[in-house]
N, C-alpha and C positions, 0 to 999 in steps of 0.2 A: 648313709653314714650317720651315726649318732654322735652328737657333740654336747658338751655342757658349757654353759655361758655363765660367768660370774659378773653380777652387776652390784653396784653400791645399793644400799637400801633405798636411797632417794631415787636413783635411776630405775630400779626395779619397780618401785611403786608407780612412777610416771609411766613406765612401759605397760604395766598391767592396766592402769587407768585408761591409757590411750587405746589399747586393744579392746577393752570392754566398751568404751565409748564408740569406737569405729566398727565394732563387730568382727575384729580379726582374731584368729587363733594365733597364739604367741609363736608357736613353732613354725607355722606357715609364713608369718610375717618376717621372722628372723631369716628363714631360708630365702625369701624374696629379696630382703635387704642385702644379704650377702651376695646373691647372684647379680643384683643390679650394681653393686659396688664393683665387683670383678669385671662386669661388662663395661662400666664407665672407665675403668682403668685399662681397658683393652688387654686384660691378662688372659692368656691362653696357656694352659699347662703344657710343658714340654714333654715329649715322649721320653721314656727311660733310655739312658745310654746303653744299658745292658739288659735287654728284655729277657724275661724268664723263658728258658727253652721249654717247648712243649714236649712232654714225655711221649716217646714213640711207642712202638709195639713192645709191651712188657713181656710177651711170651718168649721173646728171643734172649733176653738178658736177665740175669739174676740181680740181686740187690747191689752188687758191686760192679755191675756193668759187664760181667764176664758171661760168655756163652754158657747156656745150660746143657745138660745132657751129656756131659762129656768125659768119657774115658778116652784113652788113646785109640785112635783108629789106625788100622794098618793095612 
């Protein structure tokens, strides 16, 4: 997932200086800090209440879910 982070000029300068001094890549450090914070908070994402249905065999149904191939059979 790609995210944008907005920092004040002062915080941005401090963060850049910290990363340069310690040898961290900014994106890697931000990802680690977020992960550590979520772990510290013991936050686990909840599964969705209504999971997206997996589409079945598309050869049997048309776009509207009706059976294909069909005139009346007798």
